[in-house]
DRENTORKOL-3810 file (N, C-alpha, C; in nm, 4 decimals):
REM DRENTORKOL-3810
@n.u->2.7276; n.v->0.9506; n.w->-0.4180; ca.u->2.5943; ca.v->0.9739; ca.w->-0.4725; c.u->2.4741; c.v->0.9515; c.w->-0.3908
@n.u->2.3770; n.v->1.0241; n.w->-0.3897; ca.u->2.2575; ca.v->1.0297; ca.w->-0.2985; c.u->2.1668; c.v->0.9349; c.w->-0.3456
@n.u->2.0986; n.v->0.8574; n.w->-0.2485; ca.u->1.9842; ca.v->0.7698; ca.w->-0.2747; c.u->1.8774; c.v->0.8485; c.w->-0.2918
@n.u->1.7734; n.v->0.7901; n.w->-0.3695; ca.u->1.6445; ca.v->0.8638; ca.w->-0.3978; c.u->1.5737; c.v->0.9244; c.w->-0.2900
@n.u->1.5860; n.v->0.8482; n.w->-0.1658; ca.u->1.5052; ca.v->0.8992; ca.w->-0.0537; c.u->1.5849; c.v->1.0121; c.w->0.0098
@n.u->1.7112; n.v->1.0256; n.w->-0.0168; ca.u->1.7844; ca.v->1.1430; ca.w->0.0317; c.u->1.7582; c.v->1.2811; c.w->-0.0354
@n.u->1.7041; n.v->1.2674; n.w->-0.1601; ca.u->1.6544; ca.v->1.3968; ca.w->-0.2379; c.u->1.5402; c.v->1.4584; c.w->-0.1768
@n.u->1.5519; n.v->1.5702; n.w->-0.1173; ca.u->1.4567; ca.v->1.6385; ca.w->-0.0575; c.u->1.4143; c.v->1.7514; c.w->-0.1380
@n.u->1.3027; n.v->1.7288; n.w->-0.2320; ca.u->1.2532; ca.v->1.8218; ca.w->-0.3095; c.u->1.1133; c.v->1.8692; c.w->-0.3105
@n.u->1.0541; n.v->1.8278; n.w->-0.1987; ca.u->0.9066; ca.v->1.8613; ca.w->-0.1691; c.u->0.9008; c.v->1.9043; c.w->-0.0115
@n.u->0.7960; n.v->1.9671; n.w->0.0030; ca.u->0.7759; ca.v->2.0139; ca.w->0.1402; c.u->0.6325; c.v->1.9722; c.w->0.1936
@n.u->0.6079; n.v->1.9363; n.w->0.3143; ca.u->0.4800; ca.v->1.9120; ca.w->0.3759; c.u->0.4791; c.v->1.9816; c.w->0.5086
@n.u->0.3558; n.v->2.0673; n.w->0.5018; ca.u->0.3597; ca.v->2.1459; ca.w->0.6293; c.u->0.2184; c.v->2.1098; c.w->0.6870
@n.u->0.1968; n.v->2.0980; n.w->0.8141; ca.u->0.0644; ca.v->2.1006; ca.w->0.8872; c.u->0.0688; c.v->2.1334; c.w->1.0248
@n.u->-0.0437; n.v->2.1725; n.w->1.0873; ca.u->-0.0460; ca.v->2.2227; ca.w->1.2183; c.u->-0.1059; c.v->2.1133; c.w->1.2961
@n.u->-0.0728; n.v->2.1187; n.w->1.4409; ca.u->-0.1212; ca.v->2.0263; ca.w->1.5319; c.u->-0.1196; c.v->2.0957; c.w->1.6697
@n.u->-0.1462; n.v->2.0278; n.w->1.7690; ca.u->-0.1603; ca.v->2.0758; ca.w->1.9024; c.u->-0.0287; c.v->2.0785; c.w->1.9635
@n.u->0.0046; n.v->2.1482; n.w->2.0790; ca.u->0.1137; ca.v->2.1510; ca.w->2.1293; c.u->0.1452; c.v->2.0108; c.w->2.2067
@n.u->0.0312; n.v->1.9545; n.w->2.2549; ca.u->0.0385; ca.v->1.8219; ca.w->2.3334; c.u->0.0810; c.v->1.7046; c.w->2.2318
@n.u->0.0137; n.v->1.7053; n.w->2.0979; ca.u->0.0494; ca.v->1.6048; ca.w->2.0231; c.u->0.1981; c.v->1.6248; c.w->1.9531
@n.u->0.2429; n.v->1.7600; n.w->1.9465; ca.u->0.3860; ca.v->1.7811; ca.w->1.9025; c.u->0.4735; c.v->1.7419; c.w->2.0066
@n.u->0.4420; n.v->1.7581; n.w->2.1385; ca.u->0.5246; ca.v->1.7160; ca.w->2.2567; c.u->0.5389; c.v->1.5656; c.w->2.2450
@n.u->0.4258; n.v->1.4856; n.w->2.2432; ca.u->0.4043; ca.v->1.3535; ca.w->2.2290; c.u->0.5019; c.v->1.3028; c.w->2.1229
@n.u->0.4961; n.v->1.3454; n.w->1.9926; ca.u->0.5737; ca.v->1.3056; ca.w->1.8744; c.u->0.7305; c.v->1.3387; c.w->1.8980
@n.u->0.7449; n.v->1.4502; n.w->1.9472; ca.u->0.8918; ca.v->1.4793; ca.w->1.9857; c.u->0.9554; c.v->1.3876; c.w->2.0831
@n.u->0.8722; n.v->1.3421; n.w->2.1899; ca.u->0.9218; ca.v->1.2453; ca.w->2.2972; c.u->0.9599; c.v->1.0983; c.w->2.2107
@n.u->0.8654; n.v->1.0717; n.w->2.1356; ca.u->0.8658; ca.v->0.9382; ca.w->2.0722; c.u->1.0018; c.v->0.9379; c.w->1.9767
@n.u->1.0156; n.v->1.0530; n.w->1.9073; ca.u->1.1364; ca.v->1.0781; ca.w->1.8254; c.u->1.2676; c.v->1.0724; c.w->1.9091
@n.u->1.2615; n.v->1.1450; n.w->2.0144; ca.u->1.3867; ca.v->1.1415; ca.w->2.1081; c.u->1.4210; c.v->1.0072; c.w->2.1653
@n.u->1.3214; n.v->0.9292; n.w->2.1909; ca.u->1.3380; ca.v->0.7980; ca.w->2.2301; c.u->1.4085; c.v->0.7037; c.w->2.1369
@n.u->1.3841; n.v->0.7380; n.w->2.0053; ca.u->1.4563; ca.v->0.6623; ca.w->1.9078; c.u->1.5634; c.v->0.7228; c.w->1.8536
@n.u->1.6178; n.v->0.8310; n.w->1.9217; ca.u->1.7375; ca.v->0.9122; ca.w->1.8820; c.u->1.7119; c.v->0.9696; c.w->1.7403
@n.u->1.5882; n.v->1.0204; n.w->1.7063; ca.u->1.5796; ca.v->1.0753; ca.w->1.5731; c.u->1.5204; c.v->1.2135; c.w->1.5910
@n.u->1.5366; n.v->1.2963; n.w->1.4921; ca.u->1.4814; ca.v->1.4331; ca.w->1.5003; c.u->1.3386; c.v->1.4201; c.w->1.4641
@n.u->1.2420; n.v->1.5108; n.w->1.4968; ca.u->1.1038; ca.v->1.5077; ca.w->1.4678; c.u->1.0834; c.v->1.4750; c.w->1.3125
@n.u->1.1297; n.v->1.5640; n.w->1.2367; ca.u->1.1106; ca.v->1.5389; ca.w->1.0891; c.u->1.1415; c.v->1.3990; c.w->1.0464
@n.u->1.2516; n.v->1.3449; n.w->1.0726; ca.u->1.2891; ca.v->1.2116; ca.w->1.0307; c.u->1.1923; c.v->1.1115; c.w->1.0910
@n.u->1.1453; n.v->1.1235; n.w->1.2230; ca.u->1.0540; ca.v->1.0290; ca.w->1.2785; c.u->0.9351; c.v->1.0333; c.w->1.2043
@n.u->0.8722; n.v->1.1603; n.w->1.1806; ca.u->0.7374; ca.v->1.1621; ca.w->1.1158; c.u->0.7546; c.v->1.1038; c.w->0.9652
@n.u->0.8527; n.v->1.1433; n.w->0.8829; ca.u->0.8750; ca.v->1.0879; ca.w->0.7653; c.u->0.8715; c.v->0.9414; c.w->0.7754
@n.u->0.9509; n.v->0.8780; n.w->0.8376; ca.u->0.9790; ca.v->0.7274; ca.w->0.8511; c.u->0.8445; c.v->0.6622; c.w->0.9058
@n.u->0.7746; n.v->0.7283; n.w->0.9983; ca.u->0.6542; ca.v->0.6638; ca.w->1.0441; c.u->0.5410; c.v->0.6610; c.w->0.9529
@n.u->0.5271; n.v->0.7778; n.w->0.8992; ca.u->0.4290; ca.v->0.8015; ca.w->0.7894; c.u->0.4545; c.v->0.7096; c.w->0.6665
@n.u->0.5802; n.v->0.7212; n.w->0.6182; ca.u->0.6091; ca.v->0.6424; ca.w->0.5009; c.u->0.5774; c.v->0.4716; c.w->0.5356
@n.u->0.6217; n.v->0.4232; n.w->0.6467; ca.u->0.5635; ca.v->0.2970; ca.w->0.6855; c.u->0.4355; c.v->0.2604; c.w->0.6838
@n.u->0.3567; n.v->0.3496; n.w->0.7417; ca.u->0.2077; ca.v->0.3469; ca.w->0.7587; c.u->0.1506; c.v->0.3466; c.w->0.6081
@n.u->0.2005; n.v->0.4353; n.w->0.5318; ca.u->0.1457; ca.v->0.4493; ca.w->0.4018; c.u->0.1635; c.v->0.3209; c.w->0.3207
@n.u->0.2923; n.v->0.2595; n.w->0.3349; ca.u->0.3193; ca.v->0.1355; ca.w->0.2619; c.u->0.2380; c.v->0.0238; c.w->0.3195
@n.u->0.2060; n.v->0.0167; n.w->0.4453; ca.u->0.1149; ca.v->-0.0746; ca.w->0.5065; c.u->-0.0376; c.v->-0.0553; c.w->0.4464
@n.u->-0.0710; n.v->0.0583; n.w->0.4479; ca.u->-0.2260; ca.v->0.0842; ca.w->0.3949; c.u->-0.2266; c.v->0.0292; c.w->0.2588
@n.u->-0.1317; n.v->0.0752; n.w->0.1692; ca.u->-0.1457; ca.v->0.0339; ca.w->0.0392; c.u->-0.1297; c.v->-0.1125; c.w->0.0190
@n.u->-0.0375; n.v->-0.1763; n.w->0.1029; ca.u->-0.0446; ca.v->-0.3220; ca.w->0.0864; c.u->-0.1721; c.v->-0.3975; c.w->0.1213
@n.u->-0.2214; n.v->-0.3406; n.w->0.2361; ca.u->-0.3548; ca.v->-0.3955; ca.w->0.2724; c.u->-0.4725; c.v->-0.3772; c.w->0.1690
@n.u->-0.4745; n.v->-0.2546; n.w->0.1163; ca.u->-0.5567; ca.v->-0.2212; ca.w->0.0152; c.u->-0.5406; c.v->-0.3171; c.w->-0.1185
@n.u->-0.4300; n.v->-0.3664; n.w->-0.1525; ca.u->-0.4131; ca.v->-0.4345; ca.w->-0.2680; c.u->-0.4271; c.v->-0.5997; c.w->-0.2296
@n.u->-0.4277; n.v->-0.6330; n.w->-0.0985; ca.u->-0.4362; ca.v->-0.7754; ca.w->-0.0592; c.u->-0.5830; c.v->-0.8281; c.w->-0.0760
@n.u->-0.5776; n.v->-0.9506; n.w->-0.1304; ca.u->-0.7111; ca.v->-1.0238; ca.w->-0.1430; c.u->-0.6991; c.v->-1.1326; c.w->-0.0494
@n.u->-0.8178; n.v->-1.1292; n.w->0.0420; ca.u->-0.8243; ca.v->-1.2434; ca.w->0.1545; c.u->-0.9423; c.v->-1.3299; c.w->0.1196
@n.u->-0.9098; n.v->-1.4537; n.w->0.1122; ca.u->-1.0150; ca.v->-1.5527; ca.w->0.0932; c.u->-1.0457; c.v->-1.6489; c.w->0.2159
@n.u->-1.1596; n.v->-1.6776; n.w->0.2271; ca.u->-1.2034; ca.v->-1.7819; ca.w->0.3237; c.u->-1.1272; c.v->-1.9265; c.w->0.2850
@n.u->-1.1384; n.v->-2.0171; n.w->0.3733; ca.u->-1.0790; ca.v->-2.1633; ca.w->0.3112; c.u->-1.1708; c.v->-2.2107; c.w->0.2089
@n.u->-1.3078; n.v->-2.2002; n.w->0.2226; ca.u->-1.3982; ca.v->-2.2452; ca.w->0.1224; c.u->-1.3592; c.v->-2.1633; c.w->-0.0018
@n.u->-1.3551; n.v->-2.0480; n.w->0.0039; ca.u->-1.3223; ca.v->-1.9530; ca.w->-0.1227; c.u->-1.1975; c.v->-1.9969; c.w->-0.1827
@n.u->-1.0834; n.v->-2.0342; n.w->-0.0991; ca.u->-0.9442; ca.v->-2.0674; ca.w->-0.1482; c.u->-0.9523; c.v->-2.2045; c.w->-0.2349
@n.u->-1.0534; n.v->-2.3072; n.w->-0.1638; ca.u->-1.0707; ca.v->-2.4388; ca.w->-0.2246; c.u->-1.1361; c.v->-2.4134; c.w->-0.3598
@n.u->-1.2524; n.v->-2.3176; n.w->-0.3582; ca.u->-1.3160; ca.v->-2.3104; ca.w->-0.4909; c.u->-1.2112; c.v->-2.2410; c.w->-0.5993
@n.u->-1.1342; n.v->-2.1565; n.w->-0.5635; ca.u->-1.0361; ca.v->-2.1074; ca.w->-0.6417; c.u->-0.9223; c.v->-2.2105; c.w->-0.6980
@n.u->-0.8865; n.v->-2.2902; n.w->-0.6195; ca.u->-0.7950; ca.v->-2.3940; ca.w->-0.6457; c.u->-0.8470; c.v->-2.4918; c.w->-0.7451
@n.u->-0.9749; n.v->-2.5290; n.w->-0.7202; ca.u->-1.0465; ca.v->-2.6209; ca.w->-0.8172; c.u->-1.0579; c.v->-2.5632; c.w->-0.9543
@n.u->-1.0970; n.v->-2.4393; n.w->-0.9577; ca.u->-1.1025; ca.v->-2.3690; ca.w->-1.0803; c.u->-0.9770; c.v->-2.3426; c.w->-1.1481
@n.u->-0.8693; n.v->-2.3212; n.w->-1.0793; ca.u->-0.7263; ca.v->-2.2960; ca.w->-1.1430; c.u->-0.6850; c.v->-2.4464; c.w->-1.1976
@n.u->-0.7188; n.v->-2.5558; n.w->-1.1322; ca.u->-0.6751; ca.v->-2.6831; ca.w->-1.1780; c.u->-0.7467; c.v->-2.7245; c.w->-1.2950
@n.u->-0.8751; n.v->-2.7015; n.w->-1.2927; ca.u->-0.9516; ca.v->-2.7465; ca.w->-1.4232; c.u->-1.0399; c.v->-2.6363; c.w->-1.4775
@n.u->-0.9736; n.v->-2.5478; n.w->-1.5455; ca.u->-1.0452; ca.v->-2.4125; ca.w->-1.6050; c.u->-1.1432; c.v->-2.4580; c.w->-1.7028
@n.u->-1.2577; n.v->-2.3848; n.w->-1.7116; ca.u->-1.3540; ca.v->-2.3933; ca.w->-1.7994; c.u->-1.3253; c.v->-2.3368; c.w->-1.9456
@n.u->-1.3770; n.v->-2.3765; n.w->-2.0459; ca.u->-1.3614; ca.v->-2.3162; ca.w->-2.1807; c.u->-1.4225; c.v->-2.1875; c.w->-2.1683
@n.u->-1.3575; n.v->-2.0760; n.w->-2.2198; ca.u->-1.4251; ca.v->-1.9380; ca.w->-2.2211; c.u->-1.5521; c.v->-1.9385; c.w->-2.3152
@n.u->-1.6618; n.v->-1.8692; n.w->-2.2505; ca.u->-1.7912; ca.v->-1.8688; ca.w->-2.3112; c.u->-1.7697; c.v->-1.7446; c.w->-2.4267
@n.u->-1.8732; n.v->-1.7364; n.w->-2.5094; ca.u->-1.8892; ca.v->-1.6431; ca.w->-2.6138; c.u->-1.8706; c.v->-1.5032; c.w->-2.5550
@n.u->-1.9466; n.v->-1.4995; n.w->-2.4542; ca.u->-1.9432; ca.v->-1.3565; ca.w->-2.3882; c.u->-1.8017; c.v->-1.3165; c.w->-2.3284
@n.u->-1.7287; n.v->-1.3954; n.w->-2.2776; ca.u->-1.5788; ca.v->-1.3833; ca.w->-2.2213; c.u->-1.5039; c.v->-1.3453; c.w->-2.3538
@n.u->-1.5078; n.v->-1.4209; n.w->-2.4602; ca.u->-1.4245; ca.v->-1.3965; ca.w->-2.5750; c.u->-1.4570; c.v->-1.2552; c.w->-2.6131
@n.u->-1.5869; n.v->-1.2141; n.w->-2.6249; ca.u->-1.6210; ca.v->-1.0787; ca.w->-2.6807; c.u->-1.5602; c.v->-0.9805; c.w->-2.5823
@n.u->-1.5773; n.v->-1.0080; n.w->-2.4616; ca.u->-1.5221; ca.v->-0.9081; ca.w->-2.3547; c.u->-1.3651; c.v->-0.8846; c.w->-2.3774
@n.u->-1.2910; n.v->-1.0102; n.w->-2.3934; ca.u->-1.1471; ca.v->-1.0063; ca.w->-2.3937; c.u->-1.1083; c.v->-0.9236; c.w->-2.5430
@n.u->-1.1984; n.v->-0.9297; n.w->-2.6342; ca.u->-1.1577; ca.v->-0.8559; ca.w->-2.7750; c.u->-1.1938; c.v->-0.7069; c.w->-2.7580
@n.u->-1.2340; n.v->-0.6621; n.w->-2.6348; ca.u->-1.2748; ca.v->-0.5178; ca.w->-2.6305; c.u->-1.1409; c.v->-0.4438; c.w->-2.6310
@n.u->-1.1581; n.v->-0.3288; n.w->-2.6815; ca.u->-1.0384; ca.v->-0.2341; ca.w->-2.7090; c.u->-0.9797; c.v->-0.1979; c.w->-2.5719
@n.u->-0.8672; n.v->-0.2195; n.w->-2.5397; ca.u->-0.7992; ca.v->-0.1746; ca.w->-2.4144; c.u->-0.8069; c.v->-0.2857; c.w->-2.3090
@n.u->-0.8430; n.v->-0.4100; n.w->-2.3405; ca.u->-0.8615; ca.v->-0.5231; ca.w->-2.2387; c.u->-0.7101; c.v->-0.5607; c.w->-2.1949
@n.u->-0.6263; n.v->-0.5649; n.w->-2.3063; ca.u->-0.4936; ca.v->-0.6138; ca.w->-2.2576; c.u->-0.3891; c.v->-0.5166; c.w->-2.2423
@n.u->-0.4326; n.v->-0.3892; n.w->-2.2190; ca.u->-0.3489; ca.v->-0.2705; ca.w->-2.1804; c.u->-0.2837; c.v->-0.2944; c.w->-2.0430
END
């Protein structure tokens, strides 16, 4: 049974310089990989890192303490917040 990553049903093509191709080929060879496998694994890992960083929320110590205080003792929802939460699609 093939793993999802083993199914090759899409193609990516791009052009680069001979120098960059040689550099990438040398790096792939150093890892005992063919160029395509090296490019796919490297690009996949970088894509995961970019998405992770994009989805990460970073708070300063002061912001974290403010967040903790508000979580520990939440305020009652205002009329405006209740109206907002009642809008169509809010809980989708």
